[in-house]
C-alpha positions as MATLAB code, in Angstrom:
seq = 'MTLNKLLDKATLNTLMTIFFNFSLDKENKNNIKIISSYKKTKHTDVELTEEIMEQNNKLLSSWSGINFENKSKKEGNHVFTINIQNIEIDAFIKIIYKNIQKKRIDYSDEEFEKILLLGLFGFRGSADPAAKFYSVDIKREIQTEFYLECIFKLLTNISDLRQLNLNFRELQKDFVENKKERNTQIRIDLKWFSELIDYDLSNLNVYKDEILKELKSEIQSFKIRDKIENNFVERLGIYKHKILNKTNIDDEKQKKFTIKELRKELGFSNEKKSNERRDRSIVDIARNFYDDECVCCKNDYPLENRSFKMRKNNKYYLEIHHVISFASDKRGDQIDNLVKVCPTCHRALTKNRANEDYQKILINNILTNSETAFNYVSNFFEKPELDKMTEFVYEKLQ';
ca = [
      33.774  112.997   90.803;
      36.860  115.164   90.294;
      36.501  118.909   89.826;
      38.163  118.888   86.393;
      35.837  116.190   85.100;
      32.806  118.082   86.384;
      33.932  121.382   84.837;
      34.282  119.742   81.423;
      30.488  119.379   81.192;
      29.332  122.055   83.633;
      26.473  124.339   82.606;
      25.727  127.709   84.182;
      23.132  125.922   86.344;
      25.833  123.512   87.528;
      28.243  126.307   88.404;
      25.660  128.361   90.300;
      24.640  125.261   92.241;
      28.227  124.604   93.288;
      29.115  128.219   94.031;
      26.262  128.914   96.427;
      25.800  125.494   98.050;
      29.176  123.959   98.828;
      30.480  123.062  102.264;
      33.617  121.411  103.609;
      33.770  117.640  104.006;
      34.928  117.220  107.600;
      35.917  113.602  107.000;
      38.007  114.178  103.879;
      39.830  117.466  103.260;
      40.164  116.598   99.561;
      36.391  116.718   99.117;
      33.669  119.310   99.237;
      29.960  118.599   99.382;
      27.185  120.288   97.433;
      24.080  120.260   99.612;
      20.381  120.964   99.228;
      18.491  120.818  102.513;
      14.987  121.496  103.817;
      12.691  120.353  106.627;
       9.019  119.918  107.365;
       7.500  123.369  107.885;
       4.385  124.775  109.506;
       3.705  126.848  106.377;
       2.117  123.920  104.510;
      -0.047  120.935  105.407;
       1.629  118.836  102.729;
       3.569  115.967  104.293;
       7.261  115.731  103.489;
       7.242  112.132  102.302;
       9.948  109.880  100.894;
       8.194  110.100   97.528;
       8.434  113.904   97.521;
      12.098  113.779   98.536;
      12.824  111.272   95.783;
      11.024  113.477   93.261;
      13.026  116.483   94.462;
      16.258  114.528   94.141;
      15.487  113.898   90.467;
      14.528  117.546   89.907;
      17.664  118.888   91.618;
      19.862  116.524   89.605;
      18.149  117.425   86.338;
      18.309  121.199   86.883;
      21.899  121.274   88.128;
      23.363  118.554   85.921;
      24.920  116.750   88.911;
      23.712  113.508   90.473;
      22.470  114.225   93.974;
      21.778  111.503   96.519;
      19.224  111.959   99.304;
      20.878  110.995  102.594;
      17.809  111.108  104.859;
      14.334  109.568  104.986;
      12.985  112.187  107.400;
      14.029  115.451  105.747;
      15.541  116.705  102.531;
      19.313  116.314  102.610;
      20.554  115.921   99.043;
      24.337  115.624   98.688;
      26.866  115.488   95.861;
      30.600  115.091   96.542;
      33.403  116.658   94.487;
      37.084  115.768   94.838;
      39.037  119.047   94.690;
      42.465  117.434   95.269;
      43.888  119.681   97.993;
      42.860  122.962   96.341;
      42.510  125.781   98.884;
      38.974  127.098   99.406;
      39.604  130.539   97.879;
      41.332  128.929   94.885;
      38.322  126.641   94.423;
      35.945  129.616   94.645;
      38.047  131.482   92.078;
      37.824  128.566   89.615;
      34.040  128.318   89.894;
      33.576  132.093   89.736;
      35.768  132.419   86.643;
      33.783  129.695   84.883;
      30.536  131.481   85.756;
      31.926  134.648   84.170;
      32.812  132.735   81.008;
      29.242  131.458   80.734;
      27.714  134.833   81.617;
      28.151  136.375   78.178;
      25.926  133.695   76.604;
      22.847  134.677   78.616;
      20.499  137.632   78.676;
      20.273  139.653   81.890;
      16.887  138.108   82.688;
      18.055  134.526   82.127;
      21.212  135.019   84.177;
      19.299  136.654   87.041;
      16.801  133.801   87.310;
      19.486  131.087   87.285;
      21.456  133.038   89.891;
      18.452  133.398   92.216;
      17.492  129.731   91.899;
      21.088  128.664   92.544;
      21.322  130.901   95.597;
      17.921  130.422   97.227;
      16.413  127.300   95.649;
      18.643  124.654   97.248;
      18.929  125.697  100.910;
      16.739  128.787  101.245;
      13.402  129.070  103.026;
      10.449  131.436  103.219;
      10.066  133.608  106.326;
       6.660  135.309  106.003;
       6.974  136.952  109.424;
      10.081  138.850  108.287;
       8.790  139.007  104.682;
      12.030  137.550  103.336;
      13.248  134.444  101.556;
      16.522  133.630  103.310;
      19.621  131.472  102.936;
      22.620  130.996  105.237;
      26.252  131.571  104.306;
      28.046  128.936  106.341;
      30.667  130.442  108.615;
      33.219  127.738  107.775;
      33.511  128.965  104.165;
      32.864  132.656  104.778;
      36.115  134.188  103.559;
      36.536  137.783  102.459;
      37.181  136.613   98.894;
      34.001  134.509   98.841;
      31.929  137.465  100.035;
      33.486  139.645   97.337;
      32.574  137.119   94.632;
      29.031  136.775   95.999;
      28.664  140.545   95.925;
      29.863  140.780   92.331;
      27.401  138.131   91.219;
      24.530  139.770   93.058;
      25.112  143.045   91.210;
      23.457  141.225   88.289;
      20.123  141.305   90.126;
      17.804  143.855   88.562;
      16.782  145.500   91.853;
      19.380  145.409   94.624;
      16.933  147.155   96.944;
      15.241  143.798   97.451;
      18.364  142.249   99.016;
      19.302  142.294  102.682;
      22.434  141.111  104.484;
      21.607  139.774  107.940;
      24.887  139.285  109.791;
      25.003  138.161  113.408;
      28.289  139.433  114.837;
      26.656  142.511  116.393;
      23.702  140.609  117.843;
      23.620  140.062  121.601;
      23.801  136.248  121.557;
      26.825  136.331  119.255;
      28.628  139.052  121.221;
      28.106  137.110  124.464;
      29.244  133.852  122.817;
      25.875  132.192  123.452;
      24.973  131.350  119.871;
      27.033  131.978  116.738;
      24.475  131.835  113.943;
      25.355  132.063  110.249;
      25.155  135.255  108.230;
      22.114  135.301  105.937;
      21.414  136.721  102.508;
      17.738  137.612  102.350;
      15.500  138.799   99.532;
      12.092  140.442   99.602;
       9.624  137.555   99.704;
       6.995  139.067   97.431;
       9.497  140.286   94.838;
      11.238  136.892   94.801;
       8.051  134.838   94.578;
       6.703  136.957   91.714;
       9.956  136.795   89.744;
      10.579  133.083   90.281;
       6.901  132.089   90.041;
       6.658  128.442   88.980;
      10.428  128.047   88.365;
      11.009  126.799   91.907;
       8.925  123.730   91.033;
      11.748  122.714   88.681;
      13.985  122.233   91.742;
      11.778  121.413   94.708;
       8.050  120.680   94.659;
       7.841  120.948   98.453;
       9.280  124.472   98.570;
       7.098  125.418   95.631;
       4.032  124.178   97.524;
       4.996  126.377  100.491;
       5.006  129.490   98.297;
       1.665  128.482   96.793;
       0.062  128.142  100.231;
       1.563  131.465  101.331;
       0.487  133.218   98.122;
      -2.533  135.091   99.504;
      -0.494  136.287  102.497;
       2.459  137.292  100.313;
       0.204  139.245   97.951;
      -0.739  141.532  100.833;
       2.915  142.515  101.321;
       4.352  145.678   99.818;
       7.487  145.283   97.735;
      10.332  147.370   99.109;
      10.934  150.634   97.297;
      12.651  152.426  100.183;
      15.556  151.114  102.163;
      17.702  151.969  105.146;
      21.375  151.010  104.875;
      21.207  149.268  101.527;
      22.708  145.911  100.675;
      25.818  147.378   99.039;
      26.658  149.554  102.046;
      25.977  146.789  104.581;
      28.138  144.318  102.678;
      30.955  146.861  102.463;
      30.831  147.570  106.192;
      30.632  143.868  106.980;
      33.526  142.953  104.684;
      35.870  145.734  105.796;
      34.962  146.294  109.456;
      33.262  143.204  110.891;
      34.262  139.960  109.165;
      37.019  138.348  111.292;
      37.569  141.689  113.068;
      35.232  141.650  116.120;
      37.253  139.175  118.158;
      38.658  141.836  120.507;
      40.124  140.762  123.861;
      39.649  144.111  125.639;
      35.999  144.022  126.752;
      35.705  147.814  127.001;
      37.139  148.348  123.511;
      34.939  145.547  122.167;
      31.760  147.181  123.500;
      32.797  150.563  122.069;
      33.583  149.054  118.648;
      30.273  147.195  118.492;
      28.369  150.282  119.600;
      29.982  152.394  116.864;
      29.314  149.771  114.198;
      25.685  149.426  115.252;
      25.354  153.195  115.029;
      26.926  153.255  111.549;
      24.524  150.557  110.403;
      21.495  152.345  111.792;
      20.826  149.944  114.679;
      20.564  152.821  117.144;
      17.398  154.738  117.883;
      18.570  157.775  115.969;
      16.448  159.020  113.066;
      17.039  156.937  109.959;
      16.928  158.047  106.371;
      14.422  156.481  104.007;
      16.159  157.776  100.928;
      15.426  155.686   97.864;
      18.562  154.246   96.353;
      18.171  152.611   92.960;
      21.819  152.354   92.090;
      23.288  151.597   88.715;
      26.212  149.230   88.381;
      28.464  152.268   87.942;
      27.393  153.680   91.309;
      28.067  150.324   92.932;
      31.560  150.135   91.430;
      32.264  153.651   92.663;
      31.664  152.485   96.226;
      33.258  149.057   95.859;
      36.669  149.687   94.291;
      39.633  151.439   95.920;
      40.157  155.116   95.133;
      43.055  154.805   92.717;
      43.650  155.079   88.988;
      44.539  151.642   87.647;
      46.102  153.294   84.581;
      48.625  155.644   86.144;
      48.837  154.876   89.876;
      52.437  153.704   89.506;
      53.471  156.870   87.640;
      51.706  159.814   89.308;
      50.298  160.789   92.705;
      46.504  160.881   92.479;
      46.398  164.498   93.648;
      48.252  165.479   90.470;
      45.637  163.833   88.247;
      42.361  164.619   89.976;
      40.691  166.874   92.548;
      38.842  166.408   95.818;
      35.079  166.669   95.684;
      33.426  169.113   98.053;
      30.629  166.736   99.150;
      32.830  163.950  100.529;
      36.454  165.113  100.324;
      37.315  162.156   98.065;
      39.269  162.353   94.833;
      37.095  162.332   91.728;
      37.552  159.217   89.606;
      35.751  157.993   86.509;
      34.259  154.511   86.153;
      35.627  153.010   82.948;
      34.369  149.951   81.023;
      37.453  147.886   80.248;
      35.745  146.314   77.223;
      33.319  148.657   75.499;
      30.209  146.743   74.488;
      28.314  149.751   73.126;
      24.639  148.832   73.335;
      25.306  145.295   74.587;
      24.260  145.469   78.225;
      26.029  142.205   79.037;
      29.232  144.231   79.265;
      27.758  146.244   82.104;
      29.187  143.985   84.797;
      31.202  145.014   87.808;
      34.139  142.820   86.721;
      34.331  144.880   83.518;
      34.637  148.166   85.423;
      37.655  149.966   86.879;
      38.387  153.338   88.415;
      40.567  155.726   86.413;
      41.493  159.373   86.821;
      39.817  161.995   84.571;
      42.982  162.417   82.507;
      43.336  158.721   81.681;
      39.621  158.367   81.078;
      39.686  161.098   78.436;
      42.792  159.578   76.874;
      40.974  156.250   76.432;
      38.304  157.724   74.168;
      38.537  156.178   70.703;
      40.950  158.047   68.368;
      41.745  160.708   71.006;
      45.232  159.873   72.316;
      47.800  158.196   70.098;
      47.585  154.415   69.696;
      50.775  153.549   71.583;
      49.734  155.591   74.618;
      46.242  154.092   74.693;
      47.723  150.601   74.578;
      50.051  151.463   77.466;
      47.041  152.550   79.536;
      45.108  149.393   78.637;
      48.135  147.267   79.493;
      48.328  149.026   82.863;
      44.651  148.299   83.534;
      45.144  144.594   82.894;
      48.328  144.544   84.952;
      47.016  146.509   87.934;
      43.511  145.046   88.132;
      43.322  141.289   88.604;
      39.535  141.522   88.269;
      39.802  143.203   84.857;
      42.479  140.764   83.696;
      40.324  137.786   84.671;
      37.283  139.262   82.950;
      39.058  139.929   79.647;
      40.749  136.519   79.778;
      37.292  134.949   79.482;
      37.460  135.798   75.771;
      40.690  133.849   75.208;
      41.553  130.168   75.418;
      45.110  131.097   76.403;
      45.280  134.597   77.927;
      48.289  136.595   76.715;
      48.712  140.192   77.830;
      49.673  141.586   74.402;
      46.728  139.923   72.657;
      44.343  140.979   75.415;
      45.589  144.569   75.162;
      45.019  144.573   71.403;
      41.538  143.082   71.879;
      40.517  145.798   74.354;
      42.026  148.508   72.133;
      39.954  147.354   69.142;
      36.811  147.606   71.303;
      37.353  151.243   72.346;
      34.315  153.445   71.738;
];
């Protein structure tokens, strides 16, 4: 099936399935494959039979809205092929992500979170009771910086980011010594996940659901994480900016020093670690994620003329601004709807404070300087036009 034909009828379930479970087709560069995979496990006595795999194939197809085909009689290997017609991987990711954002506004936070978690973990994930996580691999072949950024933005919709963990391998001994290059994993607290998902996993995979049922008494004895060391947001930031595609250093001495410093920054050393509780709001996450610049006036003024350095971290103070003000509608509280602006511009964007022409100039600058904001606002238009988008945002000022 072609991508355009699939998108015409794609539901949010379809899009989440594609986004989190695609891989490259090594035999045909015009195709990608959507895969759900699982094997016989020691965590249940239930046999993985052809009948169960056939039942799962029907469930996966029904939930996702795409027609999977099971390619194996010995283990679950459900595959659906999409023709993307020579589209580059990041361009493909951008198309799927943008369509997810368009659908997002039609769902409550709770509905969106559950679909996201099932799309991420339900197709390829597995329970690891020893580590107390439910885990899924991010295949190295598709692990671009842009893909990680989109994954991160989607995961900010999860109600408790403390339950997430990023398990990357580049600093592990086997990877450093080129013995075994394992995939990076996204992991989630097993008890928290199983309680939130409950019976919903049975709508995708009766075998995986049976595993959680048999592990239930063991899982109930676990304590849900309420304290974390090096939270998911920080680890992803370090990984994205300092590790991904950056540890291939020829000088062995420099390589060892770099890895040692990164391990220390991530808390892998034996130094005392902080158990500070971090229950961050989406605003706090945006503050750490976006570059320190004002998207309204960065082309007109030096930042030091519009802000001040904070004593605690020597960084310039910037406000987090909702591009579209949704008032009490929490669905507008998404990272794609947030930008950093200087205190002066933030005050000027208060409703009826600065004159209309100036406010529209600032809004226009936001949409011009922030591709993320432009893409988010464009979700509300069939044909995005900058002037109309500026007017739309202006009318929403609070």
